[in-house]
N, C-alpha and C positions, 0 to 999 in steps of 0.2 A: 372550502377545499381542504381535504385531509393532508397530513404531512406526507404520506406516501404519494398522493396525487401531485403535490408541489414538487417533491423530489423527482418524480418521473418527468414532469414538465421541464424542470431545469436540466435534467439529464439529456432530454431530446435537443435542447438548445445548445448544450456545451459540446456534445459529440462532434458536430461539424467544425468546431473551432480547434479541435485537437489535431495539430499538424505534426509532421515528421514522425518521431517515435513516442510521442506523448500519449498516455492512456489514463483513463479515469479509474481511480481506486475506489473512492466512495464519496457519497454526499450525505451530510448530516444537517439537520435543521433544528435550530433552537426556537423556543416559543415566540421570540420577538422577530420572526422571519429572518433570522441570521443564518445564512447558508454557509456551512464549512465544506469546501470542496477540496478533496485530496486528489492530486494528480501525481503521476510519476512518469519517468521516461527512461528508456533503455540506456540512453547515454548520459543520464543525469538531468535534473530539472533545475535550471537556474531561476533566480528571482525575476529576471527580466521577462521570461516566458510566462510566469505566473501573473505578473502585472498586466501583460498584454492580454491574456485570456480573461482576467478579471474585468478589465475595462470593456472588452468586446461583449462579454456576457451581460455586464451591468447595463450597457447601452441597449442591447436587444430587449432585456427584461423591462427597461424603462419605456422604450418605444411601444412595446406590446401592451403596456398598462397592466402588467400582471399584478402590481400593487399600486392602485390608483393614488393612494395617499403617499406613496413613495417610502413607505415604512418597511424597507427591507435592506439587508446588507449582505455583502459577499466577502468571504475570505477564501482565497485560492492559494493553496500551498502544497508542498510535497509532504507526505507523512513524515513525522519526526522519527529519529532513530529509535525512539522508545515505542513507536507504533508497531504492532505485530504485522507480519506479512499476510496479505489477504489473497492475492491473485497468483496464479501459476506464473504469470509474466514477471512478477516481483521476485519470485523464487529464482527464476532463470537468470534474472539480472544480477542476483547476489551469489551466483556460483563462484566459489573461490574464497568466500568470506566465512568467518566463524559465526556460527549460529547457536542459539539455545532453543531446544525444543521442549515444550511442556506437553507431556503425554496426557491422554484422557484420564489416566489414573493419578495425575498430578506428579508423576516422577519426571525428572529432568534429564536431558541428554545434551551434551555439548560436543561440537566438532566442526570441522570445516565442511561446508556444503560443496559436494563434488559433482553431483548430478541431480537432475530433476526430470521426472516423466509425468504423464497425466495421473499416474497412480501413486507414485511415491517419491521420496527424496532420499538421497544417499549422502551419509556423512562419514567423514574419516576422523578418527581420534586415536590418541596414544594411550595405551594402558601400561602401567608400570613405569619405573624410572631407570635411568642409566642404561646399563648393558641389558637389563631385562625388559626394556621398553619395547613394546610391540605395537605397530600401527595396524589398526583394525578398520574395516569398512562395514557399514551397516545400512541396508535399505529399509526405510520405514514408510509404511503406507500412510497416505494423508488421513485416512479415516481413524488412525490411532493418535493423530496429533491434534491437541487442543489449540496450541499457539506456537508460533515461531518468531523469534526476534533475532535481529542481527546483533552480534556482540562487537563492541568497539574496544580494540586493544591499543594501548599506548606504549 
């Protein structure tokens, strides 16, 4: 079974387990049949939900005999804050947060994510300081963005 086939098989099994507002972000597999499954939820994803889904999926995979030798492992988590946003739904969930966009030409833009459509994101940022500060808004098409990360400010 190729990695892609294995990922598709696990994806078919996990989708029915995703309740409420939980959604699949991505599945990665390491050579030792170690599945890393990233989930997210519009209202936030707690560790309890990850554990519950992990246990349910593990049981199904074991009962199906997907790996007769039992040589597989699962890690179910939400993407860390250092993981770039992948899905439109993740962008929508993060409206109001500060983001850093890395453009296709490797330039960077920072601002507050204020809107998201199928085609683009809108960020708001301040140019200048003090009395000369001007708040600007810019819509940026997704096809110009290489990567977007949420910025954590303390």
